[in-house]
C-alpha positions as CSV (number, residue, x, y, z in Angstrom):
1,M,-6.8,-2.5,-20.1
2,N,-4.2,-5.2,-20.5
3,F,-1.1,-6.5,-18.7
4,Q,1.2,-5.1,-21.3
5,Q,0.0,-1.6,-20.6
6,L,0.5,-2.2,-16.9
7,R,4.0,-3.5,-17.4
8,S,4.8,-0.5,-19.6
9,V,3.8,1.8,-16.8
10,R,5.6,-0.1,-14.1
11,E,8.9,-0.4,-16.1
12,A,8.8,3.3,-17.0
13,L,9.1,4.1,-13.4
14,R,11.7,1.4,-12.7
15,C,13.8,2.6,-15.7
16,G,13.8,6.2,-14.6
17,F,11.3,7.2,-17.4
18,N,13.7,6.1,-20.1
19,L,11.4,4.5,-22.7
20,T,14.3,3.1,-24.8
21,E,15.4,1.2,-21.7
22,V,11.8,0.1,-21.1
23,A,11.5,-1.2,-24.6
24,G,14.6,-3.3,-24.1
25,V,13.3,-4.8,-20.8
26,L,9.9,-5.7,-22.4
27,H,11.4,-6.7,-25.8
28,T,9.3,-4.3,-27.8
29,S,9.7,-0.9,-29.5
30,Q,9.8,2.5,-28.0
31,P,6.7,3.7,-30.0
32,G,4.9,0.6,-28.8
33,I,5.7,1.5,-25.2
34,S,4.4,5.0,-25.7
35,R,1.3,3.7,-27.3
36,Q,0.6,1.3,-24.4
37,I,1.0,4.1,-21.9
38,R,-1.2,6.5,-23.9
39,E,-4.0,3.9,-24.3
40,L,-4.1,3.2,-20.6
41,E,-4.1,6.9,-19.8
42,E,-7.0,7.4,-22.2
43,E,-8.9,4.6,-20.7
44,L,-8.4,5.9,-17.1
45,G,-9.1,9.4,-18.1
46,V,-6.0,10.8,-16.4
47,E,-2.3,11.4,-17.3
48,I,0.0,9.1,-15.3
49,F,3.2,10.8,-16.3
50,V,4.5,14.3,-16.5
51,R,5.9,15.0,-20.0
52,S,8.4,17.4,-21.5
53,G,7.8,17.2,-25.2
54,K,7.8,13.4,-25.9
55,R,9.9,12.6,-22.9
56,L,8.5,11.3,-19.6
57,T,10.0,13.3,-16.6
58,G,8.0,12.2,-13.6
59,L,4.7,11.0,-12.2
60,T,1.6,13.2,-11.9
61,P,-0.5,13.1,-8.7
62,P,-3.0,10.7,-10.4
63,G,0.1,8.6,-11.4
64,E,1.3,8.5,-7.8
65,A,-2.1,7.0,-6.9
66,V,-2.2,4.6,-9.8
67,L,1.2,3.1,-9.6
68,P,0.7,1.1,-6.3
69,I,-2.5,-0.4,-7.9
70,V,-0.6,-1.3,-11.0
71,E,2.1,-3.0,-8.9
72,R,-0.6,-4.9,-7.0
73,L,-2.4,-6.1,-10.1
74,L,0.9,-7.4,-11.7
75,H,1.9,-9.0,-8.4
76,D,-1.5,-10.7,-8.1
77,A,-1.2,-11.9,-11.7
78,E,2.2,-13.5,-10.9
79,N,0.7,-15.1,-7.8
80,L,-2.1,-16.5,-9.9
81,K,0.4,-18.0,-12.3
82,R,2.4,-19.5,-9.5
83,A,-0.8,-20.9,-7.9
84,G,-1.4,-22.8,-11.1
85,E,2.2,-24.0,-11.3
86,E,1.9,-25.2,-7.7
87,F,-0.5,-27.9,-8.7
88,S,1.0,-28.7,-12.1
89,A,4.6,-29.1,-10.9
90,Q,4.9,-29.7,-7.2
91,T,8.6,-30.4,-7.1
92,R,10.1,-28.5,-10.0
93,G,10.7,-24.8,-10.7
94,R,13.0,-22.0,-9.6
95,L,14.0,-20.6,-6.2
96,S,15.9,-17.3,-6.0
97,I,17.6,-16.5,-2.7
98,A,19.2,-13.1,-1.9
99,A,21.6,-13.0,1.1
100,T,24.5,-11.1,2.5
101,H,27.9,-12.6,2.1
102,T,28.1,-14.0,5.7
103,Q,24.8,-15.8,5.3
104,A,25.6,-17.1,1.8
105,R,29.1,-18.2,2.8
106,Y,28.5,-19.6,6.3
107,A,24.8,-20.1,7.1
108,L,23.3,-21.3,3.8
109,P,25.6,-24.0,2.3
110,Q,24.4,-27.0,4.2
111,V,20.8,-26.0,3.7
112,V,21.3,-25.5,0.0
113,R,23.0,-28.9,-0.3
114,D,20.3,-30.8,1.6
115,F,17.5,-28.9,-0.3
116,R,19.0,-29.9,-3.6
117,Q,19.0,-33.6,-2.6
118,L,15.3,-33.4,-1.7
119,Y,14.3,-31.2,-4.7
120,P,16.7,-32.0,-7.6
121,Q,14.4,-30.4,-10.2
122,V,14.4,-27.0,-8.5
123,T,16.9,-24.6,-10.0
124,L,18.5,-22.4,-7.3
125,N,19.8,-18.9,-7.9
126,L,21.8,-17.3,-5.2
127,H,22.4,-13.5,-5.2
128,Q,24.6,-11.7,-2.8
129,G,24.4,-8.0,-1.7
130,S,24.0,-5.6,1.1
131,P,21.0,-5.8,3.4
132,S,19.3,-3.0,1.4
133,Q,20.1,-4.7,-1.9
134,V,18.6,-7.9,-0.5
135,A,15.5,-6.0,0.4
136,Q,15.3,-4.4,-3.1
137,M,15.7,-7.8,-4.8
138,L,12.7,-9.0,-2.8
139,L,10.6,-6.0,-3.5
140,S,11.3,-6.1,-7.3
141,G,10.5,-9.9,-7.4
142,E,14.1,-10.8,-8.4
143,A,14.3,-12.9,-5.2
144,D,11.8,-15.1,-3.5
145,I,13.6,-15.3,-0.1
146,G,16.0,-12.8,1.5
147,V,18.4,-13.5,4.4
148,A,20.2,-10.8,6.4
149,T,20.9,-9.7,9.9
150,E,20.3,-5.9,9.5
151,G,17.7,-3.9,7.6
152,L,15.0,-6.4,6.5
153,A,12.6,-5.6,9.3
154,Q,12.5,-1.9,8.3
155,Y,10.4,-2.6,5.1
156,E,6.6,-2.7,5.6
157,Q,6.2,-4.5,2.2
158,L,8.3,-7.4,3.6
159,V,7.5,-10.1,6.1
160,A,10.7,-10.5,8.1
161,L,10.8,-13.7,10.2
162,P,13.3,-14.4,13.0
163,C,15.7,-17.3,12.3
164,Y,18.6,-17.6,14.7
165,R,20.6,-15.5,17.2
166,W,24.4,-15.2,17.0
167,T,27.3,-13.3,18.6
168,H,30.6,-11.8,17.5
169,S,34.2,-13.0,17.9
170,V,37.4,-11.1,18.0
171,I,40.1,-12.7,15.8
172,V,43.8,-12.2,16.2
173,P,47.1,-13.8,15.0
174,P,48.7,-16.4,17.3
175,G,50.8,-14.8,20.0
176,H,48.8,-11.6,20.0
177,E,48.7,-9.8,23.4
178,L,44.9,-10.2,23.7
179,L,45.6,-13.9,24.1
180,D,47.3,-13.3,27.4
181,G,44.4,-14.9,29.4
182,E,43.1,-11.6,30.8
183,P,39.4,-10.8,30.3
184,L,38.6,-9.2,26.9
185,T,37.1,-5.7,27.4
186,L,36.2,-2.9,25.0
187,E,38.9,-0.8,26.6
188,R,41.6,-3.4,25.7
189,L,40.1,-3.8,22.2
190,A,40.1,-0.1,21.6
191,R,43.9,0.1,22.0
192,H,44.4,-1.9,18.8
193,P,43.5,-1.1,15.1
194,V,40.1,-2.7,14.3
195,I,39.1,-4.4,11.1
196,T,35.4,-5.2,10.9
197,Y,32.2,-5.0,8.7
198,N,31.0,-2.1,6.7
199,A,28.2,0.0,8.3
200,G,24.9,-1.8,8.0
201,Y,26.4,-5.3,7.7
202,T,26.4,-8.3,10.0
203,G,25.8,-6.6,13.3
204,R,28.0,-3.6,12.8
205,T,25.4,-1.5,14.4
206,H,25.8,-3.3,17.7
207,I,29.5,-3.0,17.5
208,D,29.3,0.8,17.1
209,E,26.7,1.1,19.8
210,A,28.8,-0.8,22.3
211,F,31.9,1.4,21.8
212,A,29.8,4.6,21.9
213,Q,28.0,3.6,25.1
214,A,31.4,2.9,26.7
215,G,32.6,6.4,25.6
216,L,35.2,4.8,23.3
217,E,36.1,5.5,19.7
218,P,37.7,2.5,18.0
219,D,40.4,3.0,15.4
220,V,38.6,1.2,12.5
221,V,41.4,1.0,9.9
222,L,39.6,-1.1,7.4
223,S,35.9,-2.2,6.9
224,A,34.6,-4.8,4.5
225,M,31.4,-6.7,3.7
226,D,33.2,-10.0,3.6
227,A,34.5,-11.9,6.7
228,D,37.0,-13.7,4.6
229,V,38.5,-10.3,3.6
230,I,38.6,-9.2,7.2
231,K,40.4,-12.4,8.2
232,T,43.0,-11.9,5.4
233,Y,44.0,-8.4,6.7
234,V,44.1,-9.7,10.3
235,E,46.6,-12.3,9.0
236,L,48.7,-9.5,7.5
237,G,48.9,-7.9,11.0
238,M,46.9,-4.8,10.1
239,G,44.7,-5.1,13.2
240,V,42.3,-7.2,15.2
241,G,39.1,-8.4,13.5
242,I,35.6,-8.4,14.8
243,V,33.5,-10.9,12.8
244,A,30.4,-13.1,13.2
245,S,31.2,-16.1,15.3
246,I,29.9,-18.4,12.5
247,A,32.6,-16.9,10.2
248,F,35.4,-18.5,12.2
249,D,36.3,-22.1,11.7
250,P,39.3,-23.4,13.7
251,E,40.0,-26.1,11.0
252,R,40.1,-23.6,8.1
253,D,41.4,-20.6,10.0
254,R,44.5,-22.3,11.5
255,T,46.6,-19.1,11.2
256,L,44.2,-17.2,13.5
257,R,42.7,-17.4,17.0
258,A,39.3,-16.4,18.1
259,L,38.1,-14.8,21.3
260,D,34.5,-14.9,22.4
261,A,33.0,-11.4,22.4
262,R,29.4,-12.2,23.4
263,T,29.8,-10.2,26.6
264,L,30.9,-7.1,24.7
265,F,28.4,-6.7,21.9
266,E,24.6,-7.2,21.9
267,V,23.3,-10.5,20.5
268,N,22.3,-10.3,16.8
269,L,19.2,-11.7,15.1
270,T,19.3,-13.0,11.5
271,R,16.0,-12.8,9.7
272,L,14.5,-14.4,6.6
273,A,12.2,-12.2,4.6
274,I,9.6,-12.7,1.9
275,R,7.5,-10.2,0.1
276,R,4.2,-9.5,1.7
277,G,1.3,-11.1,-0.2
278,A,3.6,-13.3,-2.4
279,W,2.5,-16.8,-3.4
280,L,5.0,-19.3,-2.1
281,R,5.2,-22.7,-3.7
282,G,5.5,-25.8,-1.5
283,Y,9.2,-26.2,-1.9
284,V,9.8,-22.6,-0.8
285,Y,8.2,-23.4,2.5
286,A,10.4,-26.5,2.6
287,F,13.5,-24.4,2.1
288,I,12.5,-21.9,4.8
289,E,11.9,-24.7,7.3
290,A,15.2,-26.3,6.5
291,F,17.0,-23.0,7.2
292,A,15.0,-22.2,10.4
293,P,13.1,-25.3,11.7
294,T,10.8,-23.1,13.8
295,L,9.5,-21.5,10.7
296,T,7.0,-24.2,9.6
297,R,4.5,-23.6,6.9
298,P,1.7,-22.7,9.3
299,V,4.0,-20.3,11.1
300,V,5.0,-18.6,7.9
301,E,1.4,-18.4,6.6
302,S,0.4,-16.9,10.0
303,A,3.0,-14.2,9.6
304,M,1.9,-13.5,6.1
305,R,-1.6,-12.8,7.5
306,G,0.0,-10.2,9.8
307,E,0.1,-12.3,13.0
308,T,3.2,-11.9,15.2
309,V,6.0,-14.5,15.1
310,E,8.1,-14.6,18.3
311,A,11.9,-14.0,17.9
């Protein structure tokens, strides 16, 4: 048994059983991939894959049992490699961060800038996606750290740590009738076309829940994953926007006005997630603490052991 055999099996599943694609990922030939899989099956004494002729079409019951072990072995091998690197290169390496647009655009920039000054030899890769895409990048090993408001706590394979709480704001053009000084209510808001986040993004769940509990159905004329896009269409007069409060900057957004909506929608919690069992190099802990000062290395290590971290 060797790691190339294990990688062949894992990538066969990830590539939808397309061995040509697997060969491309592992930089080898298709016959070589087939041979690696066959040799592992012979050594284990079971067939891992269902076959139709020479094509792989699915996993056998033994394959379903074997795949989590293969993933764990490869994950542990990567951890072993990182452990060695931890002592040979304390301040250099790579850090890959996956985040939703709001986090990447508004919450991370200062942290990234300060981290770069402390660790100039660490290469940073920043990926953007939906909460589910952020989770998948963590699970696949493409990202070391994930940051999002929704979704991350739903995955047992991830350790999702509480970072900070935030509220929503309603944004409107100058002179809008909602700026008349009267209290902002869901009923008043529901009289106007609404522009806000896509379902599953940046506290949208709490927005929908608030209207539903009030027996109201807002006229959502446009939804987007990007607060900057939402603000653009509010400027065009298409409706009122509901965005994360951190996404509104009075200096930059001079053509808009913001109304505090913290009494209308439930407070949101942004989380930072890492893959359970991952080996984190010292500078990864430093980045986490820079983003959320309460998440010190002992706190993160405690969470990795399965102990509860208070929100």
